[in-house]
Structures are given as C-alpha cells and as structure tokens.
DSSP file (Angstrom, degrees, kcal/mol; ACC not computed):
  #  RESIDUE AA STRUCTURE BP1 BP2  ACC     N-H-->O    O-->H-N    N-H-->O    O-->H-N    TCO  KAPPA ALPHA  PHI   PSI    X-CA   Y-CA   Z-CA
    1    1 A S              0   0    0      0, 0.0     2,-0.4     0, 0.0    26,-0.2   0.000 360.0 360.0 360.0 147.2   -7.2   -3.5   -4.2
    2    2 A I  B     -a   27   0A   0     24,-2.7    26,-2.4     5,-0.0     2,-0.5  -0.965 360.0-142.7-124.5 140.1   -4.0   -3.6   -6.3
    3    3 A D    >   -     0   0    0     -2,-0.4     3,-2.9    24,-0.2     4,-0.4  -0.891  25.4-130.3 -95.1 127.7   -0.5   -4.4   -5.3
    4    4 A S  G >  S+     0   0    0     -2,-0.5     3,-1.2     1,-0.3    -1,-0.1   0.774 105.3  59.7 -53.8 -30.5    1.8   -2.1   -7.2
    5    5 A I  G 3  S+     0   0    0      1,-0.2    -1,-0.3    -3,-0.0    44,-0.0   0.629  96.4  63.2 -76.1  -9.6    4.0   -5.0   -8.4
    6    6 A E  G <  S+     0   0    0     -3,-2.9     2,-0.8     2,-0.1    -1,-0.2   0.552  75.3 108.1 -85.7  -8.6    1.0   -6.5  -10.2
    7    7 A A    <   -     0   0    0     -3,-1.2     2,-0.1    -4,-0.4    -5,-0.0  -0.590  50.3-178.4 -76.8 108.2    0.6   -3.5  -12.5
    8    8 A D     >  -     0   0    0     -2,-0.8     4,-2.4     1,-0.0     5,-0.2  -0.396  44.8 -90.5 -97.6 180.0    1.7   -4.7  -16.0
    9    9 A D  H  > S+     0   0    0      1,-0.2     4,-2.5     2,-0.2     5,-0.2   0.854 124.4  56.0 -61.2 -36.4    1.9   -2.7  -19.2
   10   10 A D  H  > S+     0   0    0      2,-0.2     4,-2.1     1,-0.2    -1,-0.2   0.921 109.9  45.0 -62.8 -43.5   -1.6   -3.5  -20.2
   11   11 A L  H  > S+     0   0    0      2,-0.2     4,-2.6     1,-0.2    -2,-0.2   0.928 113.2  49.8 -66.1 -44.2   -3.0   -2.2  -16.9
   12   12 A L  H  X S+     0   0    0     -4,-2.4     4,-1.9     1,-0.2    -2,-0.2   0.883 110.2  51.4 -62.5 -37.5   -0.9    1.0  -17.1
   13   13 A D  H  X S+     0   0    0     -4,-2.5     4,-2.1    -5,-0.2     5,-0.3   0.909 110.1  49.2 -64.2 -42.0   -2.1    1.5  -20.7
   14   14 A A  H  X S+     0   0    0     -4,-2.1     4,-2.6     1,-0.2     7,-0.2   0.908 109.5  51.7 -64.0 -41.7   -5.7    1.2  -19.6
   15   15 A I  H  < S+     0   0    0     -4,-2.6    -1,-0.2     1,-0.2    -2,-0.2   0.903 115.0  43.6 -59.6 -40.4   -5.1    3.6  -16.7
   16   16 A A  H  < S+     0   0    0     -4,-1.9    -2,-0.2    -5,-0.2    -1,-0.2   0.819 129.9  20.0 -75.2 -32.0   -3.7    6.1  -19.2
   17   17 A T  H  < S+     0   0    0     -4,-2.1    -3,-0.2    -5,-0.1    -2,-0.2   0.651  93.8  93.0-118.9 -18.4   -6.2    5.7  -22.1
   18   18 A E    ><  -     0   0    0     -4,-2.6     3,-1.4    -5,-0.3    -1,-0.1  -0.700  46.7-170.4 -89.8 106.4   -9.5    4.2  -20.9
   19   19 A P  T 3  S+     0   0    0      0, 0.0    -1,-0.2     0, 0.0    -4,-0.0   0.739  83.7  62.8 -68.0 -20.8  -11.9    7.0  -20.0
   20   20 A R  T 3  S+     0   0    0      2,-0.1     2,-0.4     3,-0.0    -2,-0.1   0.630  79.6 102.0 -78.5 -11.7  -14.4    4.5  -18.4
   21   21 A L  S <  S-     0   0    0     -3,-1.4     0, 0.0    -7,-0.2     0, 0.0  -0.601  83.8-116.6 -74.6 123.9  -11.8    3.6  -15.8
   22   22 A M        -     0   0    0     -2,-0.4     2,-2.1     1,-0.1    -1,-0.1  -0.367  21.8-123.9 -59.0 134.0  -12.6    5.3  -12.5
   23   23 A P  S    S+     0   0    0      0, 0.0    41,-2.2     0, 0.0     2,-0.3  -0.211  82.9  91.8 -79.9  51.8   -9.8    7.6  -11.6
   24   24 A H  E     - b   0  64A   0     -2,-2.1     2,-0.4    39,-0.2    41,-0.2  -0.979  51.3-172.3-144.9 128.6   -9.3    5.9   -8.2
   25   25 A L  E     - b   0  65A   0     39,-2.3    41,-2.4    -2,-0.3     2,-0.6  -0.979  13.3-149.2-121.8 137.6   -6.9    3.1   -7.3
   26   26 A H  E     - b   0  66A   0     -2,-0.4   -24,-2.7    39,-0.2     2,-0.3  -0.924  17.3-148.6-107.9 117.5   -7.0    1.3   -4.0
   27   27 A L  E     -ab   2  67A   0     39,-3.3    41,-1.6    -2,-0.6     2,-1.6  -0.639  15.0-139.2 -89.2 138.6   -3.5    0.0   -3.0
   28   28 A S  E     +     0   0A   0    -26,-2.4    39,-0.1    -2,-0.3     3,-0.1  -0.532  52.3 145.7 -87.7  66.9   -3.0   -3.0   -0.9
   29   29 A L  E     +     0   0A   0     -2,-1.6     2,-1.6    39,-0.2    -1,-0.2   0.952  21.5 175.5 -75.6 -54.1   -0.3   -1.2    1.0
   30   30 A Q  E     + b   0  69A   0     38,-3.3    40,-2.6    -3,-0.3     2,-0.3  -0.171  66.4   8.9  73.6 -40.4   -0.6   -2.6    4.6
   31   31 A S        -     0   0    0     -2,-1.6    50,-0.1    38,-0.2    40,-0.1  -0.984  53.1-141.9-160.5 158.7    2.4   -0.7    5.8
   32   32 A G  S    S+     0   0    0     -2,-0.3     2,-0.5    48,-0.3    -2,-0.1   0.161  79.5  90.6-107.8  15.6    5.0    1.9    4.8
   33   33 A D     >  -     0   0    0      1,-0.1     4,-2.6    13,-0.1     5,-0.2  -0.955  67.1-147.5-117.8 125.8    7.9    0.2    6.5
   34   34 A D  H  > S+     0   0    0     -2,-0.5     4,-2.3     1,-0.2     5,-0.2   0.863  98.3  51.6 -60.8 -38.9   10.0   -2.3    4.6
   35   35 A M  H  > S+     0   0    0      2,-0.2     4,-2.4     1,-0.2    -1,-0.2   0.923 112.5  45.7 -65.9 -42.2   10.7   -4.5    7.6
   36   36 A I  H  > S+     0   0    0      2,-0.2     4,-2.1     1,-0.2    -2,-0.2   0.911 111.3  52.8 -66.7 -40.9    7.0   -4.8    8.5
   37   37 A L  H  <>S+     0   0    0     -4,-2.6     5,-2.7     1,-0.2     4,-0.4   0.910 109.8  49.4 -58.9 -41.4    6.2   -5.5    4.9
   38   38 A K  H ><5S+     0   0    0     -4,-2.3     3,-1.3     1,-0.2    -2,-0.2   0.925 110.7  48.9 -63.2 -44.7    8.7   -8.3    4.9
   39   39 A R  H 3<5S+     0   0    0     -4,-2.4    -1,-0.2     1,-0.3    -2,-0.2   0.800 109.8  52.5 -66.6 -27.7    7.3   -9.7    8.1
   40   40 A M  T 3<5S-     0   0    0     -4,-2.1    -1,-0.3    -5,-0.2    -2,-0.2   0.539 113.4-123.8 -79.7  -7.1    3.8   -9.5    6.5
   41   41 A K  T < 5 +     0   0    0     -3,-1.3    -3,-0.2    -4,-0.4     2,-0.2   0.831  52.6 163.5  63.2  34.9    5.2  -11.4    3.5
   42   42 A R      < -     0   0    0     -5,-2.7    -1,-0.2    -6,-0.2   -13,-0.0  -0.505  39.2-139.2 -77.7 153.6    4.1   -8.7    1.2
   43   43 A R  S    S+     0   0    0     -2,-0.2     2,-0.2     2,-0.0    -1,-0.1   0.551  76.2  70.0 -93.5  -8.7    5.7   -8.7   -2.3
   44   44 A H        -     0   0    0    -15,-0.1     2,-0.3    -7,-0.1    -2,-0.1  -0.694  67.3-140.1-109.4 161.8    6.3   -4.9   -2.6
   45   45 A L     >  -     0   0    0     -2,-0.2     4,-1.7     1,-0.1     3,-0.3  -0.765  31.5-104.8-112.3 163.0    8.6   -2.5   -0.9
   46   46 A R  H  > S+     0   0    0     -2,-0.3     4,-2.0     1,-0.2     3,-0.4   0.919 119.2  49.7 -51.4 -52.9    7.9    1.1    0.3
   47   47 A D  H  > S+     0   0    0      1,-0.2     4,-2.7     2,-0.2    -1,-0.2   0.831 105.9  57.4 -62.8 -32.7    9.8    2.7   -2.6
   48   48 A Q  H  > S+     0   0    0     -3,-0.3     4,-2.3     2,-0.2    -1,-0.2   0.896 107.4  48.1 -63.9 -39.2    8.0    0.6   -5.2
   49   49 A S  H  X S+     0   0    0     -4,-1.7     4,-2.2    -3,-0.4    -2,-0.2   0.919 112.8  47.4 -67.1 -43.4    4.6    1.9   -3.9
   50   50 A I  H  X S+     0   0    0     -4,-2.0     4,-2.2     1,-0.2    -2,-0.2   0.936 113.4  48.0 -62.9 -46.5    5.8    5.5   -4.0
   51   51 A R  H  X S+     0   0    0     -4,-2.7     4,-2.9     1,-0.2     5,-0.2   0.886 108.9  54.8 -62.1 -39.8    7.2    5.1   -7.5
   52   52 A F  H  X S+     0   0    0     -4,-2.3     4,-2.7     2,-0.2     5,-0.2   0.936 108.7  47.6 -59.3 -47.5    4.0    3.4   -8.7
   53   53 A C  H  X S+     0   0    0     -4,-2.2     4,-2.1     1,-0.2    -2,-0.2   0.916 113.4  48.2 -61.2 -43.2    1.9    6.4   -7.5
   54   54 A E  H  X S+     0   0    0     -4,-2.2     4,-1.4     2,-0.2    -2,-0.2   0.931 113.3  47.3 -62.5 -45.9    4.3    8.8   -9.2
   55   55 A D  H  X S+     0   0    0     -4,-2.9     4,-1.5     1,-0.2    -2,-0.2   0.906 112.0  49.0 -64.2 -42.9    4.3    6.9  -12.4
   56   56 A V  H  X S+     0   0    0     -4,-2.7     4,-2.7     1,-0.2    -1,-0.2   0.888 107.4  55.1 -66.6 -38.1    0.5    6.5  -12.5
   57   57 A R  H  < S+     0   0    0     -4,-2.1    -1,-0.2    -5,-0.2    -2,-0.2   0.832 105.6  53.3 -64.1 -30.8    0.0   10.2  -11.9
   58   58 A K  H  < S+     0   0    0     -4,-1.4    -1,-0.2     1,-0.2    -2,-0.2   0.881 113.2  43.6 -68.3 -36.8    2.2   11.0  -14.9
   59   59 A L  H  < S+     0   0    0     -4,-1.5    -2,-0.2     1,-0.3    -1,-0.2   0.855 133.0  17.4 -74.3 -36.2    0.0    8.7  -17.0
   60   60 A R  S >< S-     0   0    0     -4,-2.7     3,-1.9    -5,-0.1    -1,-0.3  -0.701  77.9-154.1-141.8  83.4   -3.3   10.0  -15.6
   61   61 A P  T 3  S+     0   0    0      0, 0.0     3,-0.1     0, 0.0    -3,-0.1  -0.279  82.1  32.2 -56.6 141.8   -3.1   13.4  -13.8
   62   62 A G  T 3  S+     0   0    0      1,-0.3    -5,-0.1    -5,-0.0     2,-0.1   0.318  81.2 138.8  92.5  -9.2   -5.8   13.8  -11.2
   63   63 A I    <   -     0   0    0     -3,-1.9    -1,-0.3    -7,-0.1     2,-0.3  -0.410  41.0-147.0 -65.9 146.4   -6.1   10.1  -10.3
   64   64 A V  E     -b   24   0A   0    -41,-2.2   -39,-2.3    -3,-0.1     2,-0.4  -0.842   5.6-147.8-117.0 156.0   -6.5    9.5   -6.6
   65   65 A F  E     -bc  25  93A   0     27,-0.6    29,-3.0    -2,-0.3    30,-1.1  -0.944  11.7-176.7-124.9 142.5   -5.2    6.7   -4.4
   66   66 A G  E     -bc  26  95A   0    -41,-2.4   -39,-3.3    -2,-0.4     2,-0.3  -0.788  12.7-170.4-121.8 172.5   -6.6    5.0   -1.3
   67   67 A A  E     -bc  27  96A   0     28,-1.8    30,-2.6    -2,-0.3     2,-0.4  -0.995  25.2-119.8-161.2 157.8   -4.9    2.3    0.7
   68   68 A D  E     - c   0  97A   0    -41,-1.6   -38,-3.3    -2,-0.3     2,-0.4  -0.867  31.3-175.8 -97.3 136.0   -5.3   -0.3    3.5
   69   69 A I  E     -bc  30  98A   0     28,-2.6    30,-2.8    -2,-0.4     2,-0.5  -0.999  15.4-149.3-135.1 133.6   -2.9    0.1    6.5
   70   70 A I  E     - c   0  99A   0    -40,-2.6     2,-0.4    -2,-0.4     3,-0.4  -0.890  14.3-156.7-101.0 127.5   -2.6   -2.2    9.4
   71   71 A A  E    S+ c   0 100A   0     28,-3.2    30,-2.8    -2,-0.5   -40,-0.0  -0.855  70.4  21.6-104.0 138.1   -1.6   -0.5   12.7
   72   72 A G  S    S+     0   0    0     -2,-0.4    -1,-0.2    28,-0.2     3,-0.1   0.758  72.0 174.1  82.9  25.3    0.1   -2.4   15.5
   73   73 A F    >   -     0   0    0     -3,-0.4     3,-2.5     1,-0.1    -1,-0.2  -0.380  51.3 -79.9 -59.8 144.4    1.4   -5.4   13.5
   74   74 A P  T 3  S+     0   0    0      0, 0.0    40,-0.2     0, 0.0    -1,-0.1  -0.184 118.4  13.4 -50.9 136.6    3.6   -7.5   15.9
   75   75 A T  T 3  S+     0   0    0     38,-0.4     2,-0.4     1,-0.3    -2,-0.1   0.332  89.6 143.3  76.4  -1.7    7.1   -6.1   16.3
   76   76 A E    <   -     0   0    0     -3,-2.5    -1,-0.3     4,-0.1     2,-0.1  -0.528  34.7-158.4 -70.4 125.1    6.0   -2.7   14.8
   77   77 A T     >  -     0   0    0     -2,-0.4     4,-2.3    -3,-0.1     5,-0.2  -0.453  32.7-102.5 -93.5 171.9    7.8    0.1   16.6
   78   78 A E  H  > S+     0   0    0      1,-0.2     4,-2.2     2,-0.2     5,-0.1   0.911 124.3  52.4 -59.8 -42.3    6.7    3.7   16.8
   79   79 A A  H  > S+     0   0    0      1,-0.2     4,-1.2     2,-0.2    -1,-0.2   0.886 108.4  50.6 -63.0 -38.8    9.3    4.6   14.2
   80   80 A M  H  > S+     0   0    0      1,-0.2     4,-1.1     2,-0.2     3,-0.4   0.914 110.3  49.1 -65.1 -42.3    8.1    1.9   11.9
   81   81 A F  H  X S+     0   0    0     -4,-2.3     4,-2.1     1,-0.2     3,-0.3   0.865 104.1  60.1 -65.7 -34.1    4.5    3.2   12.2
   82   82 A E  H  X S+     0   0    0     -4,-2.2     4,-2.4     1,-0.2    -1,-0.2   0.834  98.5  58.7 -62.0 -30.9    5.8    6.7   11.4
   83   83 A N  H  X S+     0   0    0     -4,-1.2     4,-2.0    -3,-0.4    -1,-0.2   0.877 105.2  50.0 -62.9 -36.7    7.0    5.3    8.1
   84   84 A S  H  X S+     0   0    0     -4,-1.1     4,-1.2    -3,-0.3    -2,-0.2   0.903 109.6  50.2 -67.1 -40.5    3.4    4.3    7.4
   85   85 A E  H  X S+     0   0    0     -4,-2.1     4,-1.0     1,-0.2     3,-0.3   0.911 111.1  49.7 -62.2 -40.9    2.2    7.8    8.3
   86   86 A R  H  X S+     0   0    0     -4,-2.4     4,-2.8     1,-0.2     3,-0.3   0.867 103.6  57.9 -67.6 -36.5    4.8    9.3    6.0
   87   87 A I  H  X S+     0   0    0     -4,-2.0     4,-2.4     1,-0.2     6,-0.3   0.810  96.8  63.8 -67.8 -25.9    3.9    7.1    3.0
   88   88 A V  H  <>S+     0   0    0     -4,-1.2     5,-2.5    -3,-0.3     4,-0.5   0.938 111.8  36.3 -58.2 -45.8    0.4    8.4    3.2
   89   89 A E  H ><5S+     0   0    0     -4,-1.0     3,-0.6    -3,-0.3    -2,-0.2   0.914 115.2  54.1 -72.9 -43.6    1.8   11.9    2.4
   90   90 A E  H 3<5S+     0   0    0     -4,-2.8    -2,-0.2     1,-0.3    -1,-0.2   0.825 116.4  38.5 -64.1 -31.7    4.4   10.6    0.0
   91   91 A C  T 3<5S-     0   0    0     -4,-2.4    -1,-0.3    -5,-0.2    -2,-0.2   0.530 107.6-126.2 -92.1  -8.0    1.9    8.7   -2.1
   92   92 A G  T < 5 -     0   0    0     -3,-0.6   -27,-0.6    -4,-0.5    -3,-0.2   0.905  37.5-171.6  64.2  41.1   -0.7   11.5   -1.7
   93   93 A L  E   < +c   65   0A   0     -5,-2.5   -27,-0.2    -6,-0.3    -1,-0.2  -0.462  17.3 179.2 -70.3 134.5   -3.3    9.0   -0.4
   94   94 A T  E     +     0   0A   0    -29,-3.0     2,-0.4     1,-0.2   -28,-0.2   0.598  67.2  46.0-110.5 -16.7   -6.8   10.5   -0.1
   95   95 A H  E     -c   66   0A   0    -30,-1.1   -28,-1.8     2,-0.0     2,-0.4  -0.995  68.1-174.6-130.4 127.2   -8.8    7.5    1.2
   96   96 A L  E     -c   67   0A   0     -2,-0.4     2,-0.6   -30,-0.2   -28,-0.2  -0.963  21.1-166.2-126.2 139.6   -7.5    5.3    4.0
   97   97 A H  E     -c   68   0A   0    -30,-2.6   -28,-2.6    -2,-0.4     2,-0.5  -0.945  22.0-174.2-114.9 103.8   -8.8    2.1    5.6
   98   98 A V  E     -c   69   0A   0     -2,-0.6   -28,-0.2   -30,-0.2   -30,-0.1  -0.891   2.9-177.1-105.9 124.5   -6.7    1.8    8.8
   99   99 A F  E     -c   70   0A   0    -30,-2.8   -28,-3.2    -2,-0.5     2,-0.2  -0.926  26.3-121.8-120.7 141.9   -7.2   -1.4   10.8
  100  100 A P  E     -c   71   0A   0      0, 0.0   -28,-0.2     0, 0.0     2,-0.1  -0.601  42.6-100.4 -75.0 144.6   -5.8   -2.5   14.1
  101  101 A F        -     0   0    0    -30,-2.8   -31,-0.0    -2,-0.2   -28,-0.0  -0.410  42.2-176.7 -62.0 137.3   -3.8   -5.7   13.9
  102  102 A S        -     0   0    0     -2,-0.1     8,-0.1    -3,-0.0     2,-0.1  -0.973  27.1-119.0-137.1 125.3   -5.8   -8.7   15.1
  103  103 A P        -     0   0    0      0, 0.0     2,-0.5     0, 0.0   -30,-0.0  -0.350  21.1-152.2 -65.9 138.8   -4.2  -12.2   15.2
  104  104 A R    >   -     0   0    0     -2,-0.1     3,-1.9     3,-0.0     6,-0.4  -0.960  27.5-108.9-112.0 124.6   -5.8  -14.8   13.1
  105  105 A E  T 3  S+     0   0    0     -2,-0.5     4,-0.0     1,-0.3     6,-0.0  -0.193 101.4  21.7 -53.6 136.1   -5.4  -18.4   14.3
  106  106 A G  T 3  S+     0   0    0      1,-0.3    -1,-0.3     2,-0.1     3,-0.0   0.405  95.9 115.7  87.7  -1.6   -3.0  -20.5   12.2
  107  107 A T  S X> S-     0   0    0     -3,-1.9     3,-0.8     1,-0.1     4,-0.7  -0.715  73.9-122.0 -98.9 152.3   -1.1  -17.5   10.7
  108  108 A P  G >4 S+     0   0    0      0, 0.0     3,-1.1     0, 0.0     4,-0.5   0.874 112.3  58.6 -57.4 -36.7    2.6  -16.8   11.3
  109  109 A A  G >4 S+     0   0    0      1,-0.3     3,-0.9     2,-0.2    -4,-0.1   0.810  96.1  62.4 -64.9 -28.4    1.7  -13.3   12.6
  110  110 A A  G <4 S+     0   0    0     -3,-0.8    -1,-0.3    -6,-0.4     4,-0.1   0.769 103.6  49.9 -67.2 -23.8   -0.5  -14.9   15.4
  111  111 A R  G << S+     0   0    0     -3,-1.1    -1,-0.2    -4,-0.7    -2,-0.2   0.529  91.0 100.2 -91.3  -7.0    2.7  -16.6   16.7
  112  112 A M  S <  S-     0   0    0     -3,-0.9     2,-0.1    -4,-0.5   -37,-0.1  -0.437  90.8 -89.4 -76.6 152.6    4.7  -13.4   16.8
  113  113 A P              0   0    0      0, 0.0   -38,-0.4     0, 0.0    -1,-0.1  -0.402 360.0 360.0 -61.0 135.0    5.2  -11.5   20.0
  114  114 A Q              0   0    0    -40,-0.2    -2,-0.0    -2,-0.1    -3,-0.0   0.458 360.0 360.0 -88.5 360.0    2.4   -9.1   20.4
C-alpha cells in the first residue's frame, strides 16, 4: 500500500517509465473524509488522494487503483461515510478492501465513543 504523500519524484518517474512496474497501485486511503482521516492520524487529506490519482493517470494512462477503507470508525457519521463512497468514484478505484472498524486495545481509537 502507498500513502499518496509518500510518492516522491523517483517513484513517479518509475511509474511513468518502468514497463516492469505492475499498472496497479493500492492506496492506504482508510477514509474519504478529512475529519475521519485526522482522527485516524493519517497524513493525507481527501483532495491529496484524488489529485495523486489524477496525476498518476496522466503519467501512466490505464493504471488502476485499489484502496483500503474502514467503515464505522468511531464518530463517523453517515455523511462522513458518504465521503468515502464518493472518493471511490472520484479516484476511479477498481479494487476495494472494506473493513469494519474494530477497536484494538491500547490505541486512541479504542477509547473513542463507539
């Protein structure tokens, strides 16, 4: 999995020019809502992920994207989850791993209201 903010010029150059690179990237997206991403302590924002997909498609037309999405993160509202649904379309994601939130002992999310 890749976090869009980790993509440096060397990686983007490889995506554009290296024919041995599989034309599939799996994004560590987790959510399409900025508030939920912040509560998850993710380093990217929704718009950064969308822009990354657009930029990579310009470099390598035909590349496909997959992503991980967590459903039911503490404090997530229906509207927030709808942002996750929308980003699937906005990024043109073709492969999804959708997981229900499950609290892990000792993590900040485990202490949040469920």
